[in-house]
N, C-alpha and C positions, 0 to 999 in steps of 0.2 A: 509659642513653641512649635515649630514646623514640624508637620507628622513625615514620618519615614515614607520613603521610596516603597511601592509596592512591592512584594514578592512574586515573582513570576517562574514560571515551569513549565517546560513542555515535555509532555510523555509520548514516546513512539512505542506501537505497540504491532507488533507483526502477526499474523496468523496465516498458518500454512495449513490446509486440509485437501483432501483428495476424495473424487468420485470414482469407486471402483465400480467394475461391471464383469458378473460373475453369475453361474446357477449352482445350486445346491450349496447356499452358503453354509449349512448346518451339516453337512454330511463330513463324515471323518477323514475324507480324501483330500479336503478343502482346506487348506492352512490359510486363508486370507484372513480370517477374522482373529485366528491365534498371532499370526505375524506383526498386525497392526497395532494389537495391543502389547506385544512384545515390544515393538518398537519406541513404547512410551517409556522406557527405562529399564534399569537394571534388576531391579527387587521384584523377584518373581516367589510365587507365583501374584498375580493380579486378580483384584478381589470383583467381582462384578455381579450387576443386580439385571436380570433382562427383564424388560416389559414386552408383553404381546398382547396386539390388539384381539379383543373378543372375539372378531368376524374372522380374523385371519387363522386364529386358532380351530375354529368350527369347520373352515372350509381346508385345514392343513389338521388333520387330528393328530397326526404323529409327530408334529413340530416340537410341541413341548419335551417328549422322550427323546427326541432329535438332539435339542438345545442341551439338555441332561447328558446325554450320553457325548456330544461333543467335546464337553469343557471335561468330562471323563478322560477322554482320550489324549486331551492335551492338559494334565492336572500339575502338570510340572510349571505349566506357566499361566492357567486359568483356575480362579477358584471361585464358583458359582456360590453366592450369597442366598442359597435356599431357591426352593422351586421358581420357575418363571413365573411371574407377577402377570396374569389376565387381567386387563381392564377393558370394559367395553369401548370399541372406538366410537366412529360417528362425529357429527358435530357437537352431539349431547354430549360428549366427554367433556368439551370446552365450555359446555355454558354450566356444568356443576360445578360449584364453588368447592365442594369435598373433593374433587378428584385431584386437586395438588396436595391438599392436607392427607390424602390418602397414601399420595407416593412420597411425600415428605416421611411420614411415620414410617413405611416400610425402609426407606433408605437409612433412616435412624436406627430401626432395628436391625437392618444387617451392618451395620457399623461400616459404614462407606465413609471414605475420607476423600480428601483432594486427588490422592492419587488413585481412586477407585475409577468404574466405571460403569456407564448406563447402557446399555444396550436395549433401543428402542425398536420393536419390530411392528409396522402396521404403516397405517394409511395417514395422511396428513395431519389429521384432526390429532390421532394418538401422537404423534411425533411432537406437534406442537404443545399439547400437555406435557409429555415426558421431557421436552426441551425445557418448557418452561421451569418445571419443579427442579432439574438437573442444574439448569443455573443460579437457581436461588439456595440450593441447600450447599452449607459451606463455602456460601458465595462462587460455586460453579465446580460441578464434577464433571468428570469428561464422557463427553457423550458420542456414540457411535449410533448413526440411525440406518437403518435397515427398512427402506421403505418399500409397500409390499402393494401400490395404485400406480395406474400410469401419472394422476396428476402429480404425488408424492414423487416418484421416480425422474420426473421431467422438469419438476419446478420445486414443491412444497420442501422436499428435504435437503435441496443443494445448497439454499440460501444461509444467513445467518440469524432469522428472525425464528422467536419461539412467544407462543402467546395462546392467554384463553379469553373467552368473551365475559363481557360482564356490562350490565346497566341495559341490557337488549342491544350492544354495540357489538361490532366483530372485531376480535382483537384487541379492546380497549386494554388490558393489561399484557405485559409482556418484555421480553428482553431482545439483545443483541448480543447473541453468543454463540460461534461458530462452533460445529460439531469436530470431532477430532478426526471424523471419517465419515463418510457415505458409503453404504455397499448396496448396489443397485442389482439384485436377483432377478433375474425376468420370470423365474420358475413360479414365482407368486403370484405374476400376472396371468396365469393361465385360468384361475379359478375365479376371477373376475366376472360379475354380472356383468351383462352388456353395457348399462348405464355408466357404468364406472371407468369401463373398458375405454368409451370413446369419450366422456365428460373431461378425462384428464386429458384430451388433445386440444382442448380449448386456449389451454396456456402454451402450447406448441404455437399456435396459429397466431397469437396475441404476440408472441416475441418473433415471429418471422413477420408479421404485419409492421413494426414498428423498427425492425433490425435489419432483415435478410431476404429480400425478394427472391432469392434464389433457393431458400428454404420453403417461403410458400408457394412457390411453383412446385416444390417435390408434393408438399400436401395437397395441394392442388389436384395433381398428377395420380397421387395415392389414397385420394380422400375413401372412395369406396373399399381398396383393399384393406385400407387401414378399419375402416368400419366392419369390415368382413372378419375382421381377427386375424389377417395376413401375418405371422411373427415377423419376418425380417423388415418391412417398411416401418415396423413398429419401433423395433429395434433402434433403428436408423434415427427416427424421429424423437425417442427420448435422448438418444446421445446427443445429438444436434442442441434441441432443446436445453439439456442440461449444459452444454457447452456455453450457448449463448448468455444463460442466467449468471455461469459463471462469471464470463467475461465481463459482463457488466458490472457485476458485485465488485469485481477486484481491478476492473479498470475504469470504471464510472466517475470514480473521485469521490463518493460520497457513500459509501457501505454500511454508515450506519446513519443514513439520511437525516443528517441536521439540517439539511435545506428541505427545500418544497417542491423540486424535482423529482418524479419519481415515474417515468417514461414505462418501467415494468408494471405498472398498476393502468395500464390503458385498459377501457373498460369495465375497472375494478369499483368505481365510484356507484355505479347502478348495482352491479353484482353484490355489493356487499348488502347493499340495502333490501335488494329481491331476496336474498337469503333469508332475513329478518322479516320481513311482509309475508313470505311463504311458510313460516314457521320452520324456517331450516328443513323444509322438505325438497327444495332444488338440493343438488349436488353442488360444491363449489362450483366445478367446471360449467354446468350447466348454467349458473348464476354467471360465468364470467362470458359464455358463447352470448347470452342475452345482452351484457353489457357490451360485446363487442359490437354487436348488431344495431344495437341503439346508438353507440357513439360514431360508427362507420357511417350509417344513415345521415347521422347529424351532419359529419363532415362532410358528406355529398350534397346534402340538401343547402348546406351552409357556403356552397361552392368551392369548396378546397378540393375535394376528391372528386375524380370523373366518375361517370355512372358505369363505364365500363370496368373500372374497379371494383365498385361497390357491389356491381352484380357477381364478380368473380369472388369477391369473399361471402357473399352471403350464400352462392351456391357451395362453395367448398365448406360452409358451416352445417350446411342442409346434407351434402353430400355423405358428410361425417355422421350423420345421424342426430344432429342437435338442434332443437328447437329453437325459434328466433323470436318467438313472441309467446308470452304470459298475459292475463288481464292485470297483473301488477305494475307492468310498465306503465299504465296510464293511470292518471290521477295527482292528485297533490303529493302522498305519500312519498313516492319514488323522488319527488324532488325534494324532499328532506334529505336525501342521501348527499347532495351537494355540501350542504353545511357540515354535516358530521364526517364527510370525506376532507373537509376543510379542518376541521377541530381535529381530526387524527392524524394530518400531516402536521399541521402548525402553520403559523404564517398565513400567507397571501393562497388561496385557491388556484392549483394548478393541476391541468387537466389535459392528458395528452389526446391530440387529434390526427387524423391521417391528412396528408395531402399527394399522397402516393404510395402504393403498396412497397414496404421495407423503408417508408420515410415518414416521421412524425414530426410534430411542431406543439410546442405548449402552449395553452390559452389560460387567461385569467377568469374568465364569467363565460356563462353558457346560457343562452337565451331559452328560457323557460316556455316560449311557444314555440320557438323551433324544437324543442326536446319532446313536447305533446305532438307536433307535427310528425316527427322521427318515428315514436311509438304508433300512432295512426298508421304511418305506411307499413309498418312493420304489421300491423292488425292484417290490414287490407291483404298484403301479400301471403299472408298465413291461410287468408280465407279465401284466396282466390281471386279478389276484387279488382287487381290491376291490371292484369296480365302482362305484358311486355310496354307498356306505354311509359314514358320517359315521365319521369318523377318532375315537379316543378323546383326549380333552386331558387333558394330565397336566401342567398348570400347577396 
């Protein structure tokens, strides 16, 4: 008996979401959040659960009352499902497996359904946690992200990924689930610690290096202004960084990363491992800056990138106030990050390197000796041992 022909089906799914820029998002005179939720359908009021980063609530002590007052002011459209839920943010919230369970419990207790909304207010780690919990409750609740750090507004919040850490590995468990909307409120950035202000700019440098030499020139020119917390250059940097990330997600041909090519992860194979090796004491952006320095130096030593471009990149990172060396860059453990990165991507190891500012290429293998030489050069630079002598090219 002949087996019947296989049944085939192709499913096309379109997602559309916006990244909005505003100030005082929870002020009664600002209807943006209400309007976005009302656009979700005619059945009003819409039930929403608000999850707030504990660090944000400490720096903005009136925030929880403002959220409650905002929903009362628009009660015809919004139904707040209890007081805002405060969750401790930072990478620790992604490391604790109870975090997702507690959010699922709150979503169940609030009676949320697939037409309900979760509004997550916080840094990238909190948004990752809340996004993963939202994507897995009822197979997907509607999520609105309100990022409160430079890193989150410029990068982490605008993509389609949600995740938590497990088994000592960054983002081991997660989903691809776009938000309904992202609302960037510059007001939240004013209270950031200096580390958080500058570390988020590492992702801006990253995307400029692989996609936009003019944007890199802007960051290079304004690096000291950005480090000095000048608001207008920061607004421009966040806007362009978010724009470039969205263009790649929507136009790169692989938004859900079925392949192994991920140019937006330039510098990240080392960054993810450095976070783990330092017990997550490094901010993600700080680890990314170190990973950029390492892979940029590797690109130069391999004969791909000119010394002039190498120096411009490192000087820009330094002028932003970002460190380019930690002891964890050297030794065998950092090399294990390559295999972990390959396993995270799946398939063949694919690493972006630079051949010029704004232009990248992909390689499928890194020489361990050249990685060690790159880390050693960064150490010597940090200790002031190299001066401005020309490094030896090993390509």
